[in-house]
N, C-alpha and C positions, 0 to 999 in steps of 0.2 A: 517197298523198294524194288525196282525192276531188276530181274535176273535173267540171263539167257543161258548160262551153263553152270553145272554143278557136278560134284562128285560126292559119293556116299560110300564109305568103307563099311563092310558088313551089311550091305544093302539088300541081301536076299532074303532076309527074315527079320522078325521082330520089329524093334524100333526103326532099324535101317530101312526095311521095306516100307514102313509107314512114312518115313521121311522122303523116300523116292516117290511114292504115290502122291504125296502133298506137293512136291515140286513139279511133277509131271502134270498135275491138274492146272498148275499155273503156266504150263507151256514151256517149262525149262527142260533143256536137254540135259539128261543126267547120265554120267558114267558111274556104273556100279563096280566097286572094287571089293571082291568078296572071295574068300578062300574056296567057295564052292566052284568058282570059275578059274581057280589057280592063282589068284592074287594074294600073296602072303604079306600082310602089312608089317610083319616083324622082319622081313628081308629088305635091307636098304637097297639092294639091287633092283627090287620090283619097283621102287619109286622113281628110278632114273628116267623113265619114259613118260611120267605123269607130267601133264601140262597145266598151264594156268586155267582157272575157272572163276566164275564170279562168286561162287560159294563152295567151300570145301567142308564137308561134314565128316569129322573123324570119329566114327561111331563103333567100329568093331570092338568087341569085348568078349571075354570068357570068364568063367568062375573056376575056382579050384575045388570048392565044396569039401574042404578038409579043415575042421576046426582045431584039431590037435597038432601043435607044432612039431611034436615028436614023430608024427606020422607023415609029415609033408615029404613028398619025394622030390628028388632033383628035377625029374621031368615036369611035375606039376608047377614047381617054382619057375623054371625056365620058360615054360609055355605061357603062364599068365603074365610074366614080365614082358615076354615078346609081343604078345597081342595088345595087352592093355596099356603098356607104357612105351615100349619101342615103337609100336604102331602110331602112337600120338607124336612122339619126338620125331620120327622119320617123316611123318606127314607134315608136321609143321615146318621142319626144315626144308622139305621140297617146296612147299608153297611159298615160303619166304624167299626161296631162290627164283621162282618163276612168276609170281604174282607181283603186280605193282599197285594193287588196290583190291577191293572186295572184302569178303568175310570168311572166317573160319569159325566153326563151332564144334567143340569137343563134347562128346557124350561122357560126362563123368558120372557121379552118383552121390547120393546122400551118404554113401559109405566113405566118401572122401572128406566128410565133414564131422563124422562121428565114428564111435567104435562099432565094429561089425564082428561080434564074437563067432557066428557060425562060419565065417570065411575071412580069416585075418589076412591072407594073401590078397584077396580082392580088396579089402580095405587098404592095404599097403599100396597097391597100384593106384587106386583112385585118390588117395591122399597125395601121392606123388604127382598125378596129373593136375590136381587142383594148384599145388604149389608151382608147377611148371607154367601153367596157363597164366596165373597171377604174376608171375615174375618176367615173362617175355612179352605179354600183351601191351602194358602201358607205354613202353618206349621202343623196345627192339622191333616190334612189328608195327606199332602205331605210326612210327616215323616213316615206314614205307607205305603208308595209307591202307594197311591191312588191319581190320577189326577182328580181334580174337576174343571169343567168350565161351562159356561152357553151359551145359544144362546138367542139373544134379537131381534126377528123379529118385523117388522112392521106389517101392516094389512095383514092378510092371509085369503084367500078364503075358510073359514070353516064354519060349522054351528054356531060358536061362534058369528059371525057377526050379525046373526039373521036378523030382518027386516031391519037393517041398510045397508045390502048389496046392496039393491036397490039404495041407495043414492050414493054409490061408483060406481055402474055401470052407472047410469045416469050422474055423473060428469066425467066419463072416467078416474077415478082414478086407477092406476095400483095396482093390488093386487098380493101378493105372492101366489104361489102354495104350498101346504103342502110338496111337494117333494123338493122344494127349501130349506125349513127349515130342512128337513131330511138330505140333503146333508151337510148343515152347522153343524148339530149335529155330524155326523161322522167325520167332519174335527176338530171340538172341542174336540172330544174324543181322537183324535190322537195328539193333541197339547202337546208339551213338557212343555210349561208354564202352570201355574195353576192360578185359580182365574180370568180367562179372560171372558170378555163379547164379544161374536161374534155378530156383527150387521148384520142383514140380511134384505135387502131391494131389491125391484124389479129392475132388470137390473144391479145390482151390484154384484161383487164378495163378499163373506162374508169377513168381516174385523174386526179387534179387535178394540174395543172402547178404546180410550186413556183418562183415567180419569184425570182431572186437579189436579195439586199439590195445597194443601191447604196452606194458609199462616201460618207460625209458629210464635213463640214468637219474639217480637222486643224488647228484653232486652239486654243491653250490656253484651257480653260475652256469651250469651245464644242463639244466632241466629242459626236456624237450629237444635236446640236440639229436640230430640224425647222423647216422654213420656216413662218413665222406665217400660214398660208393657211387 
């Protein structure tokens, strides 16, 4: 799918930098929105001057790296909510205001689909992102001609791994390369379906996660009835 313009949050390192490089190889003009350049995704005022693009990649993310809920600090909690969750909500809101077509891709995580004991705050934010994307994509954005999907990578060899990277290397655990995730982002951007979670794991082609159906009412005459929302 032809694109002329894009933006990437958190685009100065890791997955974001790989997304930027992949887009620029395709001749796309990319605006990089990164805290290193003074753009704070958690500040709603920062988004006020952001304009429409063909593809918006909401990728910025941080970890808390605290497993014990008794030791979680207020600053850790507010920071990870601000970057991982507010940055997505504010970004989607702004794009919904200024775009009349195109694609949005959010970098979520496998942590948004499963338990992540070493960093429950990270899991909290990514679960919230998954629920948000699935809820706003099918109608609220699709009716504007905007396709919204997400990628949910496993462990990626980026600075976010921190000191834990040594444990992965010592165990011989395969890590994704940022370029693997960037390729999945572009695939998700071109997907005609919306609200999809693209799983990215080492050695596998990106694939869509199939969410299980939830049990409905078991009341005579009401089986399979959906809420009137």
